[in-house]
C-alpha positions as CSV (number, residue, x, y, z in Angstrom):
1,X,15.6,-5.1,38.5
2,X,15.6,-5.9,34.8
3,X,19.0,-5.7,33.1
4,X,19.7,-3.6,30.0
5,X,18.0,-4.7,26.8
6,X,21.4,-5.2,25.2
7,X,25.1,-4.4,25.9
8,X,27.2,-2.2,23.8
9,X,30.8,-2.5,24.8
10,X,31.7,1.0,23.4
11,X,34.0,1.8,26.3
12,X,36.0,-1.4,25.7
13,X,36.3,-0.6,22.0
14,X,37.6,2.9,22.7
15,X,40.1,1.6,25.2
16,X,41.3,-1.1,22.8
17,X,41.7,1.5,20.1
18,X,43.7,3.9,22.4
19,X,45.9,1.0,23.4
20,X,46.5,0.0,19.8
21,X,47.2,3.5,18.8
22,X,49.6,4.1,21.7
23,X,51.7,1.0,20.9
24,X,51.6,1.4,17.1
25,X,52.5,5.1,16.9
26,X,54.7,5.3,20.0
27,X,57.6,6.8,18.0
28,X,55.4,9.4,16.6
29,X,53.9,10.4,19.9
30,X,57.4,10.5,21.5
31,X,58.5,12.8,18.8
32,X,55.4,15.1,19.3
33,X,56.0,15.1,23.0
34,X,59.7,16.1,22.6
35,X,58.8,19.0,20.2
36,X,56.0,20.2,22.5
37,X,58.1,20.0,25.6
38,X,60.9,21.9,23.9
39,X,58.6,24.7,22.7
40,X,56.9,24.9,26.0
41,X,60.1,25.0,28.0
42,X,61.4,27.8,25.7
43,X,58.3,30.0,26.2
44,X,58.3,29.3,29.9
45,X,61.9,30.3,30.1
46,X,61.3,33.6,28.2
47,X,58.4,34.5,30.5
48,X,59.8,33.0,33.8
49,X,63.6,33.5,33.8
50,X,63.8,37.3,33.6
51,X,63.0,39.4,36.7
52,X,59.4,40.1,37.5
53,X,59.8,43.8,36.8
54,X,61.1,43.2,33.3
55,X,58.4,40.8,32.1
56,X,55.6,42.7,33.9
57,X,56.8,45.9,32.3
58,X,56.6,44.4,28.8
59,X,53.1,43.2,29.4
60,X,52.0,46.5,30.8
61,X,53.5,48.3,27.8
62,X,51.6,46.0,25.5
63,X,48.4,46.8,27.3
64,X,49.1,50.5,27.0
65,X,49.8,50.2,23.3
66,X,46.6,48.2,22.4
67,X,44.1,49.9,24.8
68,X,45.5,52.8,26.7
69,X,46.6,53.9,30.2
70,X,43.5,52.5,32.0
71,X,44.2,48.9,31.0
72,X,48.0,49.4,31.6
73,X,47.3,50.6,35.1
74,X,44.9,47.7,35.8
75,X,47.5,45.3,34.5
76,X,50.2,46.7,36.6
77,X,48.0,46.4,39.8
78,X,46.9,42.9,38.9
79,X,50.5,41.7,38.3
80,X,51.7,43.3,41.5
81,X,49.0,41.3,43.3
82,X,50.1,38.1,41.6
83,X,53.7,38.8,42.6
84,X,52.6,39.7,46.2
85,X,50.9,36.4,46.8
86,X,53.9,34.5,45.4
87,X,52.2,33.1,42.2
88,X,54.2,35.0,39.6
89,X,56.3,31.9,38.5
90,X,53.2,29.7,38.3
91,X,51.3,32.4,36.4
92,X,54.1,32.6,33.8
93,X,54.0,28.8,33.4
94,X,50.3,28.9,32.9
95,X,50.6,31.7,30.4
96,X,53.2,29.7,28.5
97,X,50.8,26.8,28.3
98,X,47.9,29.1,27.2
99,X,50.0,30.8,24.5
100,X,51.2,27.5,23.0
101,X,47.9,25.7,23.2
102,X,45.9,28.7,21.8
103,X,48.5,29.1,19.0
104,X,48.3,25.5,17.9
105,X,44.4,25.4,18.3
106,X,44.2,28.6,16.1
107,X,46.7,27.2,13.6
108,X,44.4,24.2,13.1
109,X,41.0,25.9,13.6
110,X,41.2,29.0,11.4
111,X,42.2,27.1,8.2
112,X,39.6,24.4,9.0
113,X,37.0,27.1,9.5
114,X,37.9,28.6,6.1
115,X,37.6,25.3,4.5
116,X,34.2,24.7,6.1
117,X,33.0,28.1,5.0
118,X,34.0,27.4,1.4
119,X,32.7,23.8,1.3
120,X,29.2,22.8,2.6
121,X,30.2,19.1,2.7
122,X,33.1,19.8,4.9
123,X,30.9,22.0,7.1
124,X,28.4,19.2,7.4
125,X,31.1,16.8,8.6
126,X,32.8,19.2,10.9
127,X,29.8,20.6,12.7
128,X,28.8,17.4,14.6
129,X,32.4,16.7,15.5
130,X,32.7,20.2,17.0
131,X,29.4,19.6,18.8
132,X,30.9,16.4,20.3
133,X,34.1,18.2,21.3
134,X,32.2,21.1,23.0
135,X,29.8,19.0,25.0
136,X,32.3,16.3,26.1
137,X,33.3,17.0,29.8
138,X,36.7,18.6,30.0
139,X,38.1,16.0,32.4
140,X,37.5,13.2,29.8
141,X,40.0,14.7,27.5
142,X,42.7,14.1,30.1
143,X,42.3,10.3,30.2
144,X,43.5,9.4,26.7
145,X,46.2,12.0,26.7
146,X,47.6,10.6,29.9
147,X,47.6,7.1,28.5
148,X,49.5,8.3,25.4
149,X,51.8,11.0,26.8
150,X,52.0,10.0,30.5
151,X,52.1,12.9,32.9
152,X,53.5,16.4,32.6
153,X,52.9,19.4,30.5
154,X,52.3,17.7,27.2
155,X,49.1,15.7,28.0
156,X,47.6,18.8,29.6
157,X,48.7,20.8,26.5
158,X,47.2,18.3,24.0
159,X,43.9,18.1,26.0
160,X,43.8,21.9,26.0
161,X,44.2,22.1,22.3
162,X,41.4,19.6,21.6
163,X,39.1,21.3,24.2
164,X,39.7,24.9,22.8
165,X,39.7,24.1,19.1
166,X,36.0,24.4,18.4
167,X,35.4,28.2,18.7
168,X,38.3,28.9,16.4
169,X,36.6,26.8,13.7
170,X,33.1,27.9,14.4
171,X,33.7,31.7,14.5
172,X,35.9,31.6,11.4
173,X,33.2,29.8,9.4
174,X,30.5,32.1,10.7
175,X,32.5,35.3,10.0
176,X,33.3,34.3,6.4
177,X,29.7,33.1,5.7
178,X,28.4,36.4,7.1
179,X,30.3,38.5,4.5
180,X,27.9,40.2,2.1
181,X,27.5,38.0,-0.9
182,X,27.2,41.0,-3.2
183,X,30.7,42.2,-2.1
184,X,32.1,38.8,-3.0
185,X,30.2,38.7,-6.3
186,X,31.7,42.2,-7.1
187,X,35.1,40.7,-6.6
188,X,34.3,37.8,-9.0
189,X,32.9,40.3,-11.5
190,X,36.3,42.1,-11.6
191,X,38.0,38.9,-12.3
192,X,39.7,38.4,-8.9
193,X,41.0,34.9,-8.1
194,X,39.1,33.1,-5.2
195,X,42.3,33.2,-3.1
196,X,42.5,36.9,-3.6
197,X,38.9,37.4,-2.7
198,X,39.4,35.4,0.5
199,X,42.6,37.3,1.4
200,X,41.5,40.8,0.5
201,X,37.7,40.8,1.0
202,X,36.4,37.9,3.1
203,X,39.0,37.6,5.8
204,X,39.3,41.4,6.5
205,X,35.5,41.7,6.7
206,X,35.2,38.6,8.9
207,X,38.1,39.6,11.2
208,X,36.0,41.0,14.1
209,X,34.1,37.7,14.3
210,X,37.4,35.7,13.9
211,X,38.9,37.7,16.7
212,X,35.9,36.9,18.9
213,X,36.8,33.2,18.2
214,X,40.4,33.9,19.1
215,X,39.2,35.3,22.4
216,X,37.1,32.2,23.1
217,X,40.0,29.9,22.3
218,X,42.2,31.7,24.7
219,X,39.6,31.7,27.5
220,X,38.9,28.0,27.1
221,X,42.6,27.3,27.0
222,X,43.1,29.1,30.3
223,X,40.2,27.2,31.9
224,X,41.5,23.8,30.7
225,X,45.1,24.5,31.6
226,X,44.0,24.8,35.2
227,X,42.2,21.5,35.0
228,X,45.3,20.0,33.4
229,X,47.1,20.6,36.6
230,X,45.5,17.3,37.7
231,X,48.0,15.5,35.4
232,X,51.0,17.3,36.4
233,X,50.9,20.2,33.9
234,X,52.2,22.6,36.5
235,X,51.5,26.4,36.8
236,X,48.5,27.6,38.7
237,X,46.6,24.4,38.0
238,X,49.0,22.6,40.2
239,X,48.4,24.9,43.2
240,X,44.7,24.7,42.7
241,X,44.7,20.9,42.7
242,X,47.0,21.0,45.8
243,X,44.7,23.3,47.5
244,X,41.8,21.1,46.8
245,X,43.5,18.0,48.1
246,X,44.6,19.7,51.3
247,X,41.5,21.8,51.7
248,X,43.7,24.8,51.8
249,X,41.4,27.8,51.2
250,X,44.1,30.4,51.3
251,X,46.2,28.7,48.6
252,X,43.2,28.0,46.4
253,X,42.1,31.6,46.7
254,X,45.5,33.0,45.7
255,X,45.9,30.7,42.8
256,X,42.3,31.3,41.6
257,X,42.8,35.0,41.9
258,X,45.9,34.8,39.7
259,X,43.9,32.8,37.1
260,X,41.2,35.5,37.2
261,X,43.8,38.3,36.6
262,X,45.4,36.5,33.8
263,X,42.0,35.8,32.2
264,X,41.0,39.5,32.4
265,X,44.3,40.6,31.0
266,X,44.1,38.2,28.0
267,X,40.4,39.0,27.4
268,X,41.0,42.7,27.3
269,X,44.1,42.4,25.1
270,X,42.3,40.3,22.5
271,X,39.1,42.5,22.6
272,X,41.3,45.6,22.1
273,X,43.0,44.1,19.1
274,X,39.7,43.3,17.6
275,X,38.5,46.8,18.0
276,X,41.6,48.1,16.3
277,X,40.9,46.2,13.0
278,X,40.0,48.3,10.0
279,X,36.5,46.9,9.7
280,X,35.8,47.6,13.4
281,X,37.1,51.2,13.1
282,X,34.9,51.7,9.9
283,X,31.8,50.5,11.7
284,X,32.4,52.8,14.6
285,X,32.9,55.7,12.1
286,X,29.6,54.8,10.4
287,X,27.7,54.6,13.6
288,X,29.1,57.9,14.7
């Protein structure tokens, strides 16, 4: 067989760059790891240390306040199932990872989406980067993070942030760009500052779309956190990986069911919060 026409050592270049970055910025990465571990441990302690009844009750009340008794009842039943199969502690560790990863991803993604919506040059640069991030296999993100941060919760957390970042940027940019230009021009005509127009016109009108992005960020974070169990991130992902290595169907089903229940809870909560926005209520009133 004929060999390749030419050889491009791209993998070697990337590996060399990661090694250089790891050795050069080791103090910075150690500092980041310490901060992320501290915040994660705090959230995990808040969710995992109190008795099951106390934490579950708070989450059920939250479901009732944002959606009503049906979601609250479904949440209670789902959490009782998680507790019954012995996965409550792991589920709370996973929820802590999801909360922290989603918060950081949105903290980066929403401002970046606003910037891309207001600057076409930024959008042109960001779009192919996001395409690359969304099409890269999820497992690939674990490799450099393990090299930099070793094993544990932090490499899984960083990989999750990178994997889940794109929808936050895309939906924020899309929502702002879809705002009626005549409404924005009216704000300019009345002499409003661009920041005020963004804060009082564009962001409120784009909020339903932005909340859809928040939902996607959370769902992607949850899916990646499970994969991150392969590098010792803990939580439900650890049991899924253990079940796979032992071919333990029962353990895999229990951990997978807990993931599904968490995913449904988070999805319904974020969807309900989006429906409660002033714009969404106004649209429902108009349709009615």
